[in-house]
N, C-alpha and C positions, 0 to 999 in steps of 0.2 A: 377742433377749429373754432376760433372765436366768432361769435355773431358780429355783424357789422352794423354800426349806427351812423347816421348823418344828422348833423345839427349845424346851426350857424346863425348869423345876424346880418342885417342890412347895414352897411357902413354909412349911416346918415349922421354920425356924430360919435363922441366918446361913449364908451359903455358906462353904465351907472349901477348903483346898488340894486336897483330893480332887476337888472340883468343878472347880477350875481346871485341873488336869492332865487330868481325864477329859473335860471338855466346854468349859469357858469359853475356854480358849486357842484351841481349834478354832473356836469361834463367832466370836471376834474376827477370826480369819483369814478365815473363810468369808464374813463380811458384805460383803467387798469384791467378791466374785465371784458371790454369790447374792442374790436378793431374800429377805431374812431376816425371819422372825417369831419372837420369843422369848416364850413363854407362861409367865406366872406362874400356875401351876395351883392356885389357891386352892380350887376346888371339889373337886379330887382330894385336896388336903390335909385337907379336912374329912371324908373317908371314914374316917380313923382318928384325927382330932382334932376330932370333932364336938362334944365336950364343952367345947372351949376355942376358940370361934370368934373371940373378941377377940384372942387371941394370933396366930392365923392372919392376921387383918386387919393387925396390927402388922408381921408378918413380910413382908407384901407390899411395904411401903415399904422394909424392910431389904434384901430381895432386890434390889429395884430399885436401891438404892444400890450394892450389890455389882456388879451388871451394869455400871453406869455407871463405877464405879471401875476395873474391869479393862479398860475400853476399848470396851464396846458403844456404838456411836455412834447416837444416836436419829435422826440424819439419814439413816442407811443401814439401820437396823434398827428395826422396830416392836416395842416392848415392850407386850404385850397382857395385860390382867387377865382371866382366864378367866370369872369370875362375871359380868363386864360384857358378855359375849357370849352372850345366851340362845339364840342359834341353835345353839350347841354342844349344849345340853341337848335341843333339839328333834331334832337328828340322832341323839343317843344313843338316844332313844325309838324312832326308826325302825329303828336298827341292832340293837336288842335282839331283834327278830324274825328276824334273819338269823344268829344264833349260838346254839348250844345250851349248856345248863348243863354237859353233859359235856365240850364243847370248852373251856370256861373252866376246868373242873377240871383239864384236862390241860396247861394252860399252865404250863410250868416256872417262869417268873418269878413268876406268881401263887402257885403252890404254895410256892415258897421264901419269899416275903414273908409269906404267911399263917403259915408255920411260925415265921419270925423274930419276928413280932409276937405269937405265942401266943394267937391268937383262940379256938381251939377251937370249941366250939359257939356262941360269941358272935360269930361272924363276921358283920359288917354286910354287907348286900346291896350297898351302895354300893361297899365295898372289893372285894368279890368280882367285881363287874361293871365295875370301872374300866378294864379293857382295851377295853371297848366305848366308854366315854367318851373314851379316848385315841384310838380310831379316829375318833371325831367331831372331836376336836381337829385331827388330821392332815388329814382330808378337808375340814373346814370351810375351812381355809386353802389348800386345793388344792396341798398340798406334793408336790413331785416327789421330794424326798429328805428323810430324817430321820436326822440324826447321832446315833448311840447307841453305847454300849459293847456288847461281845458278850453280856453278861448280859441286855440289854434287847432283843436281836434277836427273841425269841419274841413280844414285844408288837407289833413291826412286822409280823411274819408274820400275827398275828391281824388286824391292820388290812387287810393285803393280801387275806386270806380274805374279810373282810366286803365289801371293794370288789368282788372278783370275783363274789361272790354277788349283790350289788346290781346290778352291770352285766349279769350274766347274766339276771336276772329282768326288769329294766326298761330295758335298753339302756345302751350305754356313756355314762355320765354322770360318774362319779367318777374322779379321778386316782389311779392305782395307784402308791403311793409305793415308792421303793427305799431300802434300808438303806445308810447311809453310815457304815461302822464307824469308830469313833474310832481314830486311829493312836497315841494316847497310852495308856500302861499305867495300870492301876488303882493308886492309891496306898494302901498299907496304913495301918491305924490306928496311933496312937502307942503302943498297947499290944501291937502285934504281930498284931492281928487282920487278916484278909484284906483288909478295906476300912475306910476311914474312915466312921464313922456317928455322927450326932448322938445317936441313941438309946444308943449304947455309950459316949458321952462320950470318944471317942478322937480328936478332931479338933483341927486348928489352923485357926481361922477367919481369913478374909481381913481381918477387922476387928480381930483381936487386937492389943493393944499390944505394944511391944518387950519389956516386962517379962513379959507373959503368955506370949509365944513362948519366952522364955528359960526360964520355969518349966516349960512343957510339954515342951520338948526335953530339959531336964535330967532329967525323970522318964521319958523314953522308954525303951521296951523295946529291948534290944540283942541280945547273945548270952548266953543263959542258962547256957551251958556254961563261960563264962569268968568265973573268980572274981577273977583278978588281971590287971593290965595286962601282965604278962609272959607270960600264958598265950596259946597260939596261938588266934587268933580266927577266927570264921566271918563272911564278908561276905554270902554268899547268904542271903536271908531276914532280914537285919538291916535293920530299917526306917530306921535312921539313914543307912546307905549308899544305900538306895533313894531317900531324899529328896535326898541329895547328887547322885545321878545325875540326878534330875529338875530340880534347881534350880541346881546349881553349874556355871558355865560354864568354870571352871578344871579341865578334865578331867585335866590332868597332876598337879595337886595331889591330886585325888580318887584317882587311880590310885596315887599314892605312899602315901596314907593306907591304902588297901586292902592294899598289899604289906606295909607295916609292921604293920598290924593282924593280918594272917595270921601274921606271924612273932613276934608278941608284943612289938613294939617301939613301940607307941603305945597309950595308954589310952583308955577311952571318953570321959573328960572332954575330951581334946583334940579328938576327933572331933566330939563334941557342940558344943563351942565353935565349931568351924568351921561347923557347920550353923546354929547360932544367928545367926552373923554373916551367912551367905548368905541365910537366910530374911528377916531384918530388912532387908537391902539390897533384896531383892525386894519386900517388902511395903510399904516406906516410901512410895513414890510412889502405891501403891494407897490407903493410909491417907489421904494428903493429898487425893487426888481425892475420896475418899469423904466426908471431912470438909467439903470445899468444897460438895459437893452437899447434904449434911445441913444445912448452914447456910441452904440455900435450898429448903425443902420445897415451896413453891408451884411452883418450876421443875420439881421431880421429878414432882409431881402432874400438871402440864401435859404433861410427856413421856409419862406413863402414859395420860392422857386422849387425847392425840393418837394414840399408838400403838394404843390400843384401838379408836379410831374407824376407823383404817385397817384393822385386822384385822376389825372387824365388817362393814365394807363388803364384804369378800371372803366372809365367812361368810354374809351375806344372799344373795349371788349363788349360793352353793352350795346353800342351802336352797331357793331359787327353782327351781334346776335339778332338785333332788331331787324336789320336789313335782310339778313338771311331768312328770318321768319316771314317777312313780307314779300320775299322773292324779288328784291331790288338790289341784290348784291351782284351787279353786272360784271365787275372786273375782278 
């Protein structure tokens, strides 16, 4: 019997190259060896986009297109819409009794994201407690493993704490998930920031046209200490070379560009031209698959409906077990 994994994204906008390197590529590979559920976490997206639910709703479809375009196979993977699985909300309520406010405040991922979003005293309770909702996501689908980047590891540890607490109180009922750390590095933003982020507008989307990719790469941050093409350049920390390392299969050519860049024998324009070519070759088949699915929205909605129904069957089973363990299965 295959082990089960749960992964997913908040639909706050189109998916980008950072998503692909950090998680999508891994998901496409894992779906062949794991029973895979991919959650479009629209309820969690509403915790900081509650004033614009219509945009979140539109993004559910866009994210589904991105999944299908990169190679998520609906015959192998269930794509599940979070808000259509009310059992997750039910589990969230139960789990809120098993974690303290102090524990949530100490979660480093939550602390970082609260700071990045600048909530201050206007922090929504929904956002503050979303690690509990995430624990409900993971346990609802009885996931054995959760693929995440290192920055998200504290969230999985939070889930493990809740599971241990529940099983300790009511008997072994919930599956305790293990972290499956992504083997792919984080991709920096086009502006040189540590990571790509839609809120920072430093992303290259999987759906971007060839012209848009060219425009974004042309404007990319490189080496701020280098004023002329003949100046000695720095490769480390240079996003253009980080992207080439991630997407250019011609490693010999990339190594040559690095050597010449360090010696002041090649300019930023030539290096960026190579990246533009590489990214557009990589993205073209994704664009074509995405467009084909976009032309058939009924098929995409059917895939979402079918995947959600598969996921909800599992979530119902989990809730049934949880209520039985707690002694509140009255009827």
